[in-house]
C-alpha positions as CSV (number, residue, x, y, z in Angstrom):
1,M,0.0,0.0,0.1
2,G,2.4,2.7,1.1
3,D,1.9,6.5,1.3
4,N,-0.4,6.6,-1.8
5,V,-3.4,4.7,-0.1
6,D,-5.4,7.9,-0.5
7,Q,-5.9,7.1,-4.1
8,Q,-7.7,3.9,-3.6
9,G,-11.3,3.6,-4.5
10,A,-13.3,4.5,-7.6
11,A,-14.6,8.0,-6.9
12,S,-15.5,8.6,-10.6
13,T,-17.4,5.3,-11.0
14,S,-21.0,5.8,-12.3
15,P,-23.7,3.6,-10.6
16,T,-24.4,2.2,-14.2
17,D,-20.8,1.5,-15.1
18,G,-20.5,-2.1,-16.3
19,Q,-24.2,-2.6,-16.5
20,A,-24.7,-1.9,-20.2
21,D,-24.5,-5.5,-21.3
22,E,-26.1,-7.0,-18.1
23,T,-29.3,-9.0,-18.6
24,K,-31.6,-10.4,-16.2
25,A,-30.1,-13.9,-16.7
26,V,-26.5,-12.6,-16.1
27,F,-27.6,-10.8,-12.9
28,A,-29.6,-13.8,-11.7
29,Q,-26.5,-16.0,-12.1
30,K,-24.4,-13.5,-10.1
31,I,-26.9,-13.7,-7.2
32,A,-27.0,-17.6,-7.4
33,D,-23.2,-17.7,-7.4
34,T,-23.1,-15.3,-4.4
35,I,-25.6,-17.3,-2.4
36,T,-23.6,-20.5,-3.2
37,S,-20.4,-19.0,-1.9
38,G,-22.2,-18.1,1.3
39,F,-23.0,-21.8,1.8
40,V,-19.5,-22.9,0.9
41,T,-18.0,-20.4,3.5
42,L,-19.9,-22.5,6.1
43,S,-18.1,-25.6,4.9
44,L,-14.8,-23.7,4.9
45,A,-15.4,-22.9,8.6
46,I,-16.1,-26.6,9.4
47,G,-12.9,-27.6,7.6
48,R,-10.9,-25.1,9.7
49,R,-12.5,-25.8,13.0
50,T,-12.4,-29.6,12.7
51,G,-8.8,-29.7,11.6
52,L,-9.7,-31.2,8.2
53,F,-7.6,-28.8,6.2
54,D,-4.6,-29.4,8.5
55,V,-4.9,-33.1,7.9
56,L,-5.2,-32.8,4.3
57,A,-2.3,-30.5,4.1
58,R,-0.1,-32.9,6.0
59,Q,-1.0,-36.0,4.0
60,E,1.4,-37.5,1.4
61,G,-0.7,-38.2,-1.7
62,P,-4.4,-38.7,-2.2
63,R,-6.3,-40.5,0.5
64,S,-9.8,-41.9,0.8
65,S,-12.6,-40.3,2.9
66,H,-12.1,-43.1,5.4
67,D,-8.4,-42.4,5.9
68,I,-8.9,-38.7,6.2
69,A,-11.7,-39.2,8.8
70,A,-9.5,-41.5,10.8
71,A,-6.6,-39.1,10.7
72,A,-8.7,-36.3,11.9
73,G,-10.6,-38.5,14.6
74,L,-14.0,-37.7,12.9
75,K,-17.0,-39.7,11.5
76,E,-16.4,-40.7,7.9
77,R,-20.0,-40.1,6.8
78,Y,-19.8,-36.4,7.7
79,V,-16.3,-36.1,6.3
80,R,-17.5,-37.6,3.1
81,E,-20.3,-35.1,2.7
82,W,-17.9,-32.2,3.6
83,L,-15.5,-33.4,0.9
84,G,-18.4,-33.3,-1.6
85,S,-18.9,-29.6,-0.9
86,M,-15.2,-28.9,-1.2
87,V,-14.7,-30.9,-4.4
88,T,-17.6,-29.3,-6.3
89,S,-16.6,-26.0,-5.2
90,R,-13.0,-26.7,-6.7
91,I,-11.2,-26.2,-3.4
92,I,-10.2,-29.8,-2.9
93,E,-9.2,-32.2,-5.7
94,V,-10.2,-35.8,-6.2
95,D,-8.3,-38.5,-7.8
96,T,-10.6,-41.0,-9.6
97,S,-7.9,-43.3,-11.1
98,S,-9.0,-46.1,-8.8
99,D,-12.3,-47.5,-7.8
100,I,-12.3,-45.5,-4.4
101,P,-12.2,-41.7,-4.8
102,R,-9.2,-40.2,-3.0
103,Y,-8.8,-36.6,-2.1
104,F,-6.0,-34.1,-1.8
105,I,-5.1,-30.4,-1.6
106,P,-2.4,-29.1,-4.1
107,P,0.5,-27.6,-2.2
108,H,-0.4,-23.9,-3.3
109,R,-3.9,-24.4,-2.0
110,A,-2.7,-25.9,1.3
111,A,-0.7,-22.8,1.9
112,V,-4.0,-20.8,1.9
113,L,-6.3,-23.3,3.6
114,A,-3.9,-24.5,6.3
115,P,-1.6,-21.6,6.7
116,T,1.2,-20.8,9.2
117,D,1.6,-17.1,8.3
118,G,-0.4,-14.5,10.1
119,A,-2.0,-12.8,7.1
120,E,-3.0,-16.1,5.6
121,I,-4.5,-17.3,8.9
122,L,-6.5,-14.1,9.0
123,R,-7.9,-14.9,5.6
124,I,-9.3,-18.3,6.3
125,A,-10.3,-17.4,9.9
126,F,-12.9,-15.1,8.5
127,S,-15.0,-18.1,7.4
128,E,-15.9,-18.6,11.1
129,R,-16.9,-14.9,11.5
130,V,-20.0,-15.9,9.2
131,V,-20.9,-18.4,11.7
132,H,-20.7,-16.1,14.6
133,L,-22.7,-13.3,12.8
134,G,-25.4,-15.8,11.8
135,K,-26.2,-16.3,15.4
136,V,-27.5,-12.8,15.8
137,M,-29.5,-12.7,12.5
138,D,-33.0,-13.0,14.1
139,D,-32.1,-10.3,16.7
140,L,-30.5,-8.0,14.1
141,V,-33.5,-8.1,11.9
142,E,-35.6,-6.9,14.9
143,C,-33.1,-4.0,15.2
144,F,-33.9,-3.0,11.6
145,K,-37.6,-2.5,12.4
146,E,-38.7,1.0,13.1
147,D,-40.2,0.0,16.5
148,G,-37.4,-2.6,17.2
149,P,-34.5,-2.4,19.7
150,P,-31.8,0.2,18.9
151,G,-29.0,-2.4,18.8
152,L,-27.4,-5.4,20.4
153,P,-25.1,-5.8,23.4
154,S,-21.6,-7.2,23.3
155,S,-23.0,-10.3,25.2
156,A,-25.0,-11.2,22.0
157,Y,-21.6,-12.2,20.5
158,P,-20.4,-14.8,22.9
159,D,-17.7,-16.2,20.6
160,F,-16.1,-12.9,19.6
161,Q,-13.3,-12.4,22.2
162,G,-11.9,-16.0,21.7
163,W,-12.1,-15.6,18.0
164,L,-10.5,-12.2,18.1
165,Q,-7.6,-13.4,20.0
166,N,-7.0,-16.4,17.7
167,V,-7.1,-14.2,14.6
168,K,-5.3,-11.1,15.9
169,G,-2.3,-13.0,17.5
170,P,-0.9,-14.6,14.3
171,L,-1.3,-11.3,12.4
172,L,0.4,-9.2,15.0
173,D,3.1,-11.9,15.4
174,S,4.0,-11.6,11.7
175,T,3.7,-7.8,11.1
176,F,3.7,-5.5,14.3
177,I,7.2,-5.7,15.7
178,D,9.3,-6.2,12.6
179,K,7.3,-4.4,9.9
180,F,5.0,-2.0,11.5
181,L,6.9,-0.4,14.4
182,P,9.9,0.5,12.1
183,T,7.6,2.8,10.1
184,I,7.3,5.1,13.1
185,P,10.3,7.3,13.3
186,G,12.2,6.9,16.5
187,L,9.7,4.6,18.3
188,I,11.8,1.5,18.5
189,E,14.7,3.3,20.1
190,K,12.3,4.8,22.8
191,L,10.7,1.4,23.4
192,E,14.2,-0.1,23.9
193,S,15.3,2.6,26.3
194,G,12.0,2.7,28.2
195,I,8.7,4.6,27.7
196,T,5.1,4.4,28.7
197,V,2.5,2.9,26.3
198,C,-1.2,2.5,26.3
199,D,-3.4,0.3,24.1
200,V,-7.0,1.7,24.1
201,G,-9.3,-1.2,23.4
202,C,-6.7,-3.8,24.4
203,A,-9.0,-6.7,24.2
204,S,-7.2,-9.7,25.8
205,G,-3.9,-7.8,25.8
206,Y,-2.1,-9.7,23.0
207,L,-0.4,-6.6,21.5
208,L,0.8,-5.6,25.0
209,F,2.3,-8.9,25.8
210,L,3.9,-9.0,22.4
211,M,5.6,-5.6,23.0
212,A,6.4,-6.4,26.6
213,R,8.4,-9.4,25.5
214,R,10.3,-7.6,22.8
215,F,10.9,-4.3,24.8
216,P,10.9,-5.1,28.4
217,N,12.2,-1.8,29.6
218,S,8.9,0.0,28.8
219,T,5.7,-0.1,30.8
220,Y,2.3,-0.9,29.2
221,Y,-1.2,-0.2,30.0
222,G,-4.2,-1.7,28.5
223,I,-7.9,-0.6,28.9
224,D,-11.1,-2.0,27.6
225,V,-14.7,-2.0,28.4
226,S,-15.1,-5.8,28.2
227,T,-14.7,-7.4,31.6
228,E,-14.1,-10.8,29.8
229,A,-11.3,-9.4,27.8
230,V,-9.5,-7.7,30.7
231,S,-10.0,-10.9,32.8
232,M,-8.3,-12.9,30.1
233,A,-5.4,-10.4,29.9
234,R,-4.9,-10.5,33.7
235,R,-4.9,-14.3,33.7
236,E,-2.2,-14.2,30.9
237,A,-0.1,-11.8,32.8
238,A,-0.4,-13.8,36.0
239,T,0.4,-17.1,34.3
240,K,3.5,-15.8,32.5
241,G,4.8,-13.6,35.4
242,I,4.6,-10.4,33.3
243,T,4.7,-7.5,35.6
244,N,5.1,-4.5,33.2
245,V,1.6,-4.9,31.7
246,I,-1.3,-3.4,33.6
247,C,-4.8,-4.0,32.3
248,D,-8.1,-2.6,33.6
249,V,-11.8,-2.0,32.8
250,V,-11.9,1.7,31.9
251,D,-14.3,3.9,29.8
252,A,-12.2,5.4,27.1
253,T,-14.2,8.4,27.2
254,K,-13.3,9.1,30.9
255,L,-9.6,8.2,31.3
256,P,-8.2,8.8,34.8
257,E,-7.6,12.5,35.6
258,D,-4.1,11.8,36.7
259,W,-3.2,10.2,33.4
260,S,-2.9,13.7,31.7
261,E,0.3,13.7,29.5
262,K,1.2,10.3,30.9
263,F,1.9,8.2,27.8
264,D,4.7,8.5,25.1
265,Y,2.9,6.2,22.6
266,I,-0.8,5.2,22.2
267,V,-2.2,2.7,19.8
268,T,-5.8,1.7,18.9
269,L,-6.4,-1.3,16.7
270,S,-9.8,-1.0,14.9
271,T,-11.2,0.4,18.0
272,I,-12.4,4.1,17.4
273,H,-15.2,3.2,15.1
274,D,-16.7,0.9,17.7
275,V,-16.6,3.2,20.7
276,P,-19.9,5.0,21.4
277,A,-18.4,8.5,21.5
278,P,-15.4,8.5,19.1
279,E,-14.6,12.1,19.2
280,R,-14.8,12.2,23.0
281,T,-12.4,9.2,23.1
282,L,-9.9,10.9,20.8
283,R,-9.9,14.0,22.9
284,E,-9.0,11.8,25.9
285,I,-6.4,10.0,24.0
286,H,-5.0,13.5,23.0
287,R,-5.1,14.7,26.7
288,V,-3.2,11.7,28.1
289,L,-0.5,11.7,25.4
290,K,2.7,13.6,26.2
291,P,3.7,16.6,24.2
292,G,5.9,15.2,21.4
293,G,4.2,11.8,21.8
294,Q,2.8,9.7,19.1
295,Y,-0.6,8.0,18.5
296,S,-1.2,5.2,16.0
297,M,-4.8,4.6,14.9
298,W,-5.6,1.5,12.9
299,E,-8.8,1.6,10.8
300,R,-10.0,0.2,7.6
301,D,-8.5,1.8,4.5
302,A,-11.8,3.1,3.1
303,H,-13.7,6.1,1.9
304,T,-16.8,7.4,3.5
305,Q,-19.2,7.0,0.6
306,P,-19.9,3.3,-0.5
307,R,-19.8,4.5,-4.2
308,D,-16.1,5.3,-3.7
309,N,-15.4,1.8,-2.3
310,I,-16.8,-0.1,-5.3
311,G,-14.0,-2.4,-6.4
312,V,-12.0,-2.1,-3.2
313,P,-11.1,-5.7,-2.1
314,K,-13.1,-7.0,0.9
315,A,-15.3,-3.9,1.1
316,S,-18.5,-5.9,0.8
317,M,-17.5,-8.2,3.6
318,I,-16.4,-5.4,5.9
319,Y,-19.8,-3.5,5.3
320,V,-21.6,-6.8,6.4
321,I,-19.6,-7.3,9.4
322,S,-20.0,-3.7,10.4
323,M,-23.8,-4.0,9.8
324,M,-24.1,-7.0,12.0
325,S,-21.7,-6.2,14.8
326,C,-20.1,-2.8,14.9
327,V,-23.2,-0.6,14.2
328,P,-25.7,-2.6,16.5
329,M,-23.2,-2.7,19.4
330,S,-22.6,1.0,19.2
331,L,-26.4,1.9,18.7
332,H,-27.0,-0.4,21.9
333,E,-24.9,2.2,23.8
334,N,-26.6,5.2,22.0
335,G,-23.3,5.6,20.2
336,A,-22.3,7.4,17.0
337,A,-22.4,4.0,15.0
338,L,-19.5,5.2,12.6
339,G,-19.2,1.7,11.2
340,A,-16.0,-0.1,10.2
341,M,-16.0,1.7,6.8
342,W,-16.4,5.3,8.1
343,G,-13.6,6.3,5.9
344,Q,-10.8,8.8,5.5
345,E,-13.1,11.7,4.8
346,E,-14.4,11.6,8.3
347,V,-11.3,10.2,10.0
348,L,-9.0,13.0,9.0
349,P,-11.1,16.0,10.0
350,M,-11.9,14.3,13.3
351,L,-8.3,13.7,14.3
352,K,-7.3,17.2,13.4
353,G,-10.4,18.6,15.2
354,V,-9.5,17.1,18.6
355,G,-5.9,18.6,18.4
356,F,-3.6,16.2,16.7
357,S,-0.9,17.7,14.5
358,D,1.0,16.3,11.6
359,V,-1.6,13.5,10.8
360,K,-0.2,11.2,8.3
361,K,-2.2,8.4,6.5
362,L,0.0,5.4,5.9
363,G,-0.3,1.8,4.9
364,I,0.3,-1.1,7.3
365,P,3.0,-3.6,6.0
366,G,1.5,-7.1,5.8
367,N,-2.0,-5.9,6.5
368,Q,-3.6,-5.0,3.2
369,G,-6.8,-3.1,3.5
370,A,-6.0,-1.3,6.8
371,A,-4.7,2.2,7.2
372,H,-2.5,3.6,9.8
373,Y,-3.2,7.2,10.9
374,L,-0.1,8.4,12.7
375,C,-0.5,11.5,14.8
376,S,1.7,13.7,16.8
377,K,0.9,16.0,19.7
378,Q,2.7,19.4,19.9
């Protein structure tokens, strides 16, 4: 991505571009293919959660459904039907040279379906996000209704914190320390000598522990409104004997008064669009940042208007995730409901409006589709 991420999108795209030759039959097939892909996504999630992709990636040569089921510790009849969905969607291949069908994943596909790299893990892990969001479908439809509830509480998404930790961890492992931090002038040297850092919306503290291991001379604070997430972070710190990470349940719009100008570096990872009062939260972040300090805000690399995101990879997926989780959770708290795709046209004025100077919009190495808004406080 780099510094030219502002150019992404299709601002000049007309709503009718590409439709001149579209017929009813062509559009109907597009809808049918989209629906089919949704069903296949469920099968991808099953393959990931049961370990079937891992088994297929490890096996040497094609194997029967019985062999694959035995290796995975699963019932063959279910595995056989799952293989049917994968073969017909051209995700898994089948060798029919013998009487018994034998299944395999080509090596280049195995690297995507059973990855070890952080960015690749993130891709396949999103198949399970579909499953999570499906659980709130009925309640969400009620929220759409004029006389329905305003939104949904975080407790409506019971699988989210565990999923988030499993997804965020590998991505941060592969990108944050070695690829992301070097893009911030002077920060690594400061972390090595010892500074005070805060992760606002720290979830289970994965990022804090990652930094604490690499830069033990610094002190790390993590805050989150989720009691469950903070409890997970505290257990992790206690288990591993980490003493320079402090996590607490704190409202980001009301940070402690004695924190004024406390932190040298503050980071938020896709947090600001979710908080009920984003502008007030940013003002608090500005207050507790030291003069000369740096603030990194990760958000989606997007434009505010949907028409300008046509053709942007994953835009449709992020809008759905935002519609089904970010927006309803914010509205449940009577919040601003910015949504994950609130976009640079809203982000940049808000950052400058709360007092940040020298705001730069950068890319995030190894995390395509995300933007890094690097801010300084004079």
